[in-house]
N, C-alpha and C positions, 0 to 999 in steps of 0.2 A: 417669315419674310425677314423679320427687325432683328429676331434673334441669330438667322444665318448669316447674317455681313458680318459679324465680326468674330462668326468661326470659318469662314472663309476668308480674313484680313490675317488668322493667324498661317494659314499654307502659303499666301501669297505674299507678306509681308519678309520671311527669311529668301523668299528668290528674289527680290528685290535687293537687299541689301546684300546682299552675295556679291555685286558686283561692286559697292564700298570696300575700300580700303581699311585695314585701322588708323591708317594715319589721318584719312581726308573722315573718318568718323572723331577722333579726337578732337582733331580741330575742327569740327562742327559743336561739341559738346562743350569747347570751350566757349566757343562763342554765344552759346546758348545759355549757359552759365556765367557771363559776362552780360547781357542784356536782361538776363532776369532777376542781374543783383543779389548772385550767387544761389538762385535756384534754377533748377531747372523744370521747366512745365512740361508732363509726360503725355503723350498721346501713346497710340501701339506703336506709332512706327518708331518712334523716338527710343521707348522703351529697349525693342531690341535693337536700335543702333548702340545704347548705354552697356548693355548687358548681352553682348554678343562674345559666342564663345572666343576668340580668341582676342580677349581686353586684355590689355597691361595694366591698366587702370583698377583704382573701387570705385563702388557708389550705393550710397544713400538714400531710399527711394523711403516716402512716405503714403500708402495707399490709403484712402479718406475718402468722406463721401460729403460735399460744403455745399452743393446746392439744398436750399432748403425746404426741398417734398423730400428727401432726403430722411429727415430729420434727424438728422446725428448730431447729438448734445455731445459726446466725447470727443467728434471730430476738429469741433469750432472749441473744443477747451483746449485742446493741446493744440494745435494747427499754431500759436502763436509762439509755441516756446521749442517747434521746429524752426520755425522761420529765424527766429532768435542766435538758434545751435547755427544754422544753414549759411545766414549770412555773419554770423562770427568766423566762418572758413575764410572768409576773403581777406582777413588779417595775413595769411600765413605767404609764406613768399610763393611766388610761383610755381617755384621749382616743385613742391611739395601739391600745393593746391590746385592744378591742373592733373596729379595724379588720385585726386578723389573728388568725386561732383555728388552733389546733391538736388534731389528733384522731388516733385510732387506728382504724384499721382490720382487724377480724381476721376471718379466710379464713370460720370458719364461722358469724359472725355477719351476712357480707354477701357472699355467694357472687356472685349477681344483680353485683355491683360490681368483682367480682373478672371476672367473664364477660366486661362489660361493657369492662373498660380492656384485657383481653387478657393479665393478670399471671400469670403462670406459674410465676413463683419468689418468694419474697420472703427480708429483707425489699425494699421499694421505697417510696421517700419521695420523694410528689409536692407540687411547690408550685405550686397553682392561682393565677393574677397575680387581681387586679381586673379586672370586665368593663366596669364603667362608671365613674363617678365620677371626680375627681382623678387617680386613683391608677392611673388605667388606664395602658396599657404604651403609649409611644408609636409604636412600631410598629402595634400594634394586637391585637396576638396575643393572646388569650384563652387558648391551649392551657396546660396544666402540665410544668411544668418539673421533669426527675427529679434528684434529688440522686446524685452521683458519688462513690462507695466505696470511690475508689483513696486514700484518705489513711484509710483503714480506720473502727471502729465508733466510732471514737470523739469524746467528744460537743463537744471545743473544733473542731474543721475543722467539725465540721454547723454550730455554731452562728456560726460566721465565713461560710460560704457563704449561710447564710437571712439573713443581718443584711443579704444585698444586695438583697433583696424585702421587705422586712418593712416598715411606718411609721417604723420607730426601732431601733435597733441593740439587739439581745435583749443582757440583760446578763449573759449569763453565766461566770462565774468557776468555774474549776477548784475542787472540794474539796484540803482542806490537805491535805497529803501528813504525817502524822506519824510515819509509820515514818521518811521518811528524817531530822529531826531527831532523831529516837532515835539511829539508826545513829550519827549525826555525834555528838552526844553522849557513846555509848557509844566512840566513837573517839578522842575527845579525854581520856576519863577514863583509858581503856585507857592511850594516849601519854603522858598524864602519871605514868601508875602506871607505866610502863615507863623513862621519861626515867630515874629513880633509880640503876636497874641501867644503861642504856646511858651514862648522861652518863661516867663515868670513861673508858667505851673508847673515847668522841668525844675528851675532854680527851689522850687518846694520842699522838704522833708517831710512835708505829709504826704504827698504824691508818692514820691521813690516808698515811702513805709508803707504803702497801697499796693504797691506794686508787687514791692517783696513779699508779702504775705500772702498773696495771691497763687504769688511762684511757690511759695511754701505751702502754703494749701492743696495745690494741687499735685504736687510732687510727696508730700506724707499720704494724701489721700489714695495714693496709689496710681494714678494716670500714666506714669512711666511701664508700670509691671502688667496693665492692662494693655496698653500699646506695643511692648513685645511681645505678650503671647499672643495678640491678638486675641485676646476674649471679646467674644458680641455683648453687646449693650444689656444686654436682660437674657434671661433662660426660654429653652424652648414654650414651658409649662407658663413663663409669664412672672417665674419666681425673678426678683432682686438682689438676691443674698448668693453668693456660689456659697457651698458647704467645703469646710475645709481652710486651710490655714495659706492653701499653694493654689487658690483659686480666688478670682475675682472678678464679677461683671463692671463694665462699665456707669450703670447707674448704680451701683452702689459704692463707685468710687465717687458721684457727686454727691448723695448722700452722707458720706464720712467726711469728702472736703468740707461741705455745709456746719456738719458737724464739730470741728475742730473751727472753724472760721467762726462759731457762736462760742466757744468757750472761748478763744484767743479772744475775742471781741469782750468777752465778759470780765478777762481776766486785766485788759487795758483800763476799763472803765473804773474798774473796781482799786486797782491802785494809780491811776492818772488822773484819773476825774473828780471821785468820792473825795480824795481829802483835802481839794479843792473846794469843795462847797460850804460858803460864805452859814449857813442854815444848815444848823444842829439837825432839827429834823427830820430834813432832806438828806442830810447825810447818814443818817440812821436808818430811813427808808431805802435810798440803793443801795446800802450795804445787804441787806436782808435779800436785797429784789436779787442782786447780781450774784450773790453767796448762790439763795436757792438754785438760779438759771445753770451754775455752774454745776450744783450736785442732781440736777436733775438729768442736763442734758450729759453729763459726765455718765452718767445712770445710764442712760439709751446707748452711751458708746459701748459699755460693759455690756449690755445685754445684748448687742451685735456679737459679737465676742463669743457669747455660749450662743449664738445660733449656731454661728459658723462652727464654731468646734464645742460638742457636748459635754464635754470633758471639763471644759472650760470651770475653774472650781471657784471663782468671785460673782461676787453680784453685792449690787448696792441699794437701789429703792426698788426698778424695776425684776 
């Protein structure tokens, strides 16, 4: 019996509305929009009034299910965005504002309408164009257009797409995101405080020498080559050395950069630290230590070249 009542309403409502003129319907809709803060709350009767066949106005209706029993999480997520767009329409001059209406249809208040339109999920946003008058579509179509939620439930894309069908552009502007400005202000404050402690480090020649050395090692190790060629970190069989000079794995870059780093460090110690040793014995020891390191590590580097290309003719120790 409960299911028959909405169906009976579908046949009775058009008969009841037949005596309502277009001008009377429009006047009532304007009052409903004003009393609802720019949004008309729909039941089955108001829906027939809003979408009457000889309307010269357009309307945007969101069909939703806000009752907690319906457990419609997307409905509750989208509703604030729709409300924001609908309320921003109040800023439009009355001449245009009263030619387009925003409405809200809750499932429990308009079951017959949901059944008539065959709506089985929510939320659904439909835009009903004008059926008569100067705003009637050039192609003569009066069937509703359905909003595509491909861009999510945000208000901005909704306002942009609906503005293509309203008498004037919807003057929606997103609210100011104060949290973003607070984060920037805190970051600037923290940066200015930290700068007092970091500034002496930034003035250090040794610091910038280290930064430069890291960049040089990264570049000469083949990091840019690997990123541009989109090479994997290691081979499918676990190998970390790619065959041929035109291929290089990410793990290989790490090893080569480390080898270059050890070689560079060895040369620096040999030329900048050892000459200033006051002990002759310590100086001789470090000469032999860093020289041996250079020869051994350079031998490893040459052996890598031979692994990558079996025809490489040179060899040092390994």
